[in-house]
C-alpha positions as CSV (number, residue, x, y, z in Angstrom):
1,M,84.1,130.7,112.4
2,K,87.2,128.8,111.3
3,I,90.5,130.3,112.6
4,D,93.8,129.2,111.2
5,I,96.8,129.8,113.6
6,Y,100.4,129.6,112.4
7,C,103.1,129.3,114.9
8,D,106.9,129.3,115.1
9,E,109.6,129.8,117.7
10,S,112.9,131.6,117.9
11,R,116.1,131.0,119.9
12,L,114.9,127.6,121.2
13,E,118.6,126.8,122.0
14,F,118.3,129.1,125.0
15,L,115.6,126.8,126.5
16,E,117.6,123.6,125.9
17,S,121.0,124.8,126.9
18,A,122.2,124.5,130.5
19,H,124.8,127.3,130.0
20,E,123.7,129.8,127.3
21,K,120.6,131.8,128.3
22,G,118.6,134.5,126.6
23,F,115.1,135.3,125.4
24,M,113.1,132.6,123.6
25,V,110.1,133.8,121.5
26,I,107.0,131.9,120.5
27,G,104.7,133.6,118.0
28,S,101.3,133.0,116.5
29,L,99.5,134.5,113.6
30,W,95.7,134.2,113.6
31,L,93.7,134.4,110.4
32,E,90.1,133.8,109.5
33,R,90.1,130.9,107.1
34,E,88.9,132.9,104.1
35,E,91.8,135.4,104.6
36,R,94.5,132.9,104.4
37,D,94.9,132.6,100.6
38,L,94.9,136.4,100.2
39,L,97.9,136.7,102.6
40,K,99.7,133.9,100.8
41,Q,99.1,135.6,97.5
42,K,100.5,138.9,98.7
43,I,103.6,137.3,100.1
44,K,104.2,135.4,96.9
45,Q,103.8,138.6,94.9
46,L,106.5,140.2,97.1
47,K,108.8,137.3,96.5
48,T,108.4,137.6,92.8
49,L,108.8,141.3,92.8
50,H,112.1,141.1,94.8
51,G,113.4,138.0,93.1
52,F,113.4,135.9,96.3
53,S,113.0,132.2,95.5
54,V,114.1,130.4,98.7
55,E,112.6,129.8,102.1
56,I,111.8,133.0,104.0
57,K,113.8,133.0,107.2
58,W,114.9,135.8,109.6
59,T,118.4,134.3,109.5
60,K,118.5,134.8,105.7
61,I,118.3,138.6,105.9
62,S,121.1,140.2,103.9
63,Q,121.8,143.7,102.6
64,K,120.7,142.6,99.2
65,M,117.4,141.2,100.4
66,L,116.7,143.8,103.0
67,P,114.1,145.6,100.8
68,F,112.2,142.4,100.5
69,Y,112.1,141.9,104.3
70,K,111.1,145.5,104.8
71,A,108.3,144.9,102.4
72,L,107.2,141.9,104.5
73,V,107.1,144.1,107.6
74,D,105.1,146.7,105.7
75,L,102.6,144.1,104.7
76,F,102.1,143.2,108.3
77,V,101.3,146.8,109.1
78,E,99.0,147.3,106.1
79,F,97.2,144.0,105.9
80,E,93.9,145.0,107.5
81,E,92.5,141.4,107.4
82,F,94.9,140.3,110.1
83,K,92.9,138.7,112.9
84,F,95.6,138.8,115.5
85,F,99.3,138.3,116.2
86,K,100.7,137.3,119.5
87,A,104.2,136.5,120.7
88,I,105.5,135.7,124.1
89,V,109.0,136.3,125.2
90,V,110.5,133.9,127.8
91,D,113.6,134.8,129.8
92,T,115.1,131.3,129.9
93,S,117.4,132.3,132.8
94,K,114.4,132.5,135.1
95,I,112.8,129.1,134.2
96,N,112.6,126.6,137.1
97,F,112.6,123.2,135.3
98,E,111.4,121.5,138.4
99,Y,107.9,122.8,137.4
100,H,108.3,121.0,134.1
101,Q,109.5,117.6,135.2
102,N,113.1,118.7,134.5
103,N,112.3,118.4,130.8
104,S,112.7,121.3,128.3
105,D,110.2,119.8,125.9
106,I,107.5,119.8,128.5
107,G,108.3,123.4,129.4
108,F,108.3,124.3,125.7
109,Y,104.8,123.1,125.1
110,K,103.5,124.7,128.4
111,F,104.7,128.0,126.9
112,Y,102.9,127.1,123.6
113,Y,99.8,126.6,125.7
114,Q,100.1,130.1,127.1
115,V,100.5,131.6,123.6
116,L,97.2,130.1,122.6
117,V,94.8,129.7,125.5
118,H,94.5,133.4,126.6
119,K,93.5,134.7,123.2
120,M,91.1,131.8,122.7
121,N,89.4,132.7,126.0
122,T,88.6,136.2,124.7
123,A,86.3,134.7,122.1
124,T,82.6,135.4,122.5
125,I,81.5,133.0,119.7
126,H,82.1,129.4,119.0
127,N,85.3,129.2,116.8
128,E,87.0,126.2,115.3
129,Y,90.7,126.5,115.6
130,Y,93.3,124.9,113.3
131,V,96.8,125.3,114.7
132,Y,99.9,124.7,112.5
133,V,103.2,124.7,114.3
134,D,106.7,124.5,113.0
135,D,107.8,120.9,113.0
136,K,110.1,120.0,115.9
137,T,111.8,116.8,117.0
138,N,110.6,116.1,120.6
139,K,111.6,113.9,123.4
140,V,108.1,113.9,124.8
141,Y,105.8,111.3,123.3
142,K,103.1,112.8,121.1
143,P,103.0,116.3,122.6
144,L,100.7,117.9,120.1
145,P,97.7,115.6,120.8
146,L,98.2,116.2,124.5
147,L,98.4,120.0,123.9
148,K,95.1,119.8,121.9
149,K,93.4,117.9,124.7
150,V,94.6,120.3,127.4
151,L,93.5,123.3,125.4
152,N,90.1,121.9,124.6
153,N,89.6,121.3,128.4
154,A,90.7,124.9,129.2
155,I,88.9,127.1,126.7
156,Y,85.6,128.6,127.5
157,T,84.0,128.3,124.1
158,G,85.0,126.9,120.7
159,E,87.0,123.8,119.8
160,I,90.6,123.1,118.7
161,K,89.9,120.9,115.8
162,L,93.5,120.3,114.8
163,I,97.1,120.9,115.9
164,E,99.6,119.7,113.3
165,P,103.3,120.2,112.6
166,R,104.3,121.8,109.3
167,Q,107.7,121.8,107.7
168,S,108.6,125.5,107.5
169,Y,109.8,125.2,103.9
170,E,106.4,123.9,102.9
171,S,104.4,126.6,104.7
172,I,104.8,130.2,103.6
173,L,102.8,131.4,106.6
174,V,105.0,129.6,109.1
175,Q,107.9,131.3,107.3
176,Y,106.1,134.6,107.7
177,V,105.7,134.1,111.4
178,N,109.4,133.3,111.5
179,V,110.2,136.8,110.2
180,L,107.8,138.5,112.7
181,I,109.2,136.7,115.7
182,G,112.7,137.3,114.4
183,L,112.0,141.0,114.8
184,V,110.9,140.5,118.4
185,S,113.8,138.2,119.2
186,Y,116.3,140.7,117.7
187,G,114.9,143.4,119.9
188,Y,115.3,141.4,123.1
189,N,118.5,139.5,122.4
190,T,120.6,142.1,120.6
191,K,121.9,145.2,122.4
192,E,121.3,148.4,120.5
193,Q,124.5,149.4,118.9
194,K,125.3,152.6,117.0
195,G,125.6,151.8,113.3
196,S,123.8,148.5,113.5
197,K,123.4,147.2,109.9
198,W,119.7,146.2,110.3
199,K,117.4,149.2,110.3
200,F,113.7,148.6,110.1
């Protein structure tokens, strides 16, 4: 079975900053290949219905566009064809970078590994995995081929056929993951305040 996995991260600045700390989130949306176009179609229909013509991003939520973003969350709940969604939350104040060669990029892709490997190791059949991550400028030389190699050595069955970066503005499913992890990040990084303007 061919599985497409779309990934994005939120609050990466907490990982890279020596002073500002909080919760970084890395999320992944898993879809069987034949379900991908159906989800894209449904998201595009919502964009048309709500007159939303720009890139979908959590940071672009406004009072005017709140109904559209609520519809995206409802779609996540109602779309029965979802294979899986997983996000990990990293408390960056507790990271010991000595375990990551004192390099935040190396640490970042180790966390990506954790997002992917455990779900892959629950598979009981031979799957082919195609992983699409939000494009990121890295200090580490060619991290994605290395991530692919390490994952292929670690999973019990199946094969990672591809790990490629995608510009978020070109991939509506990476954009969709951005909204889902934005919800998770908001819950961890924002104290609940009476009268908060965002109610989902």
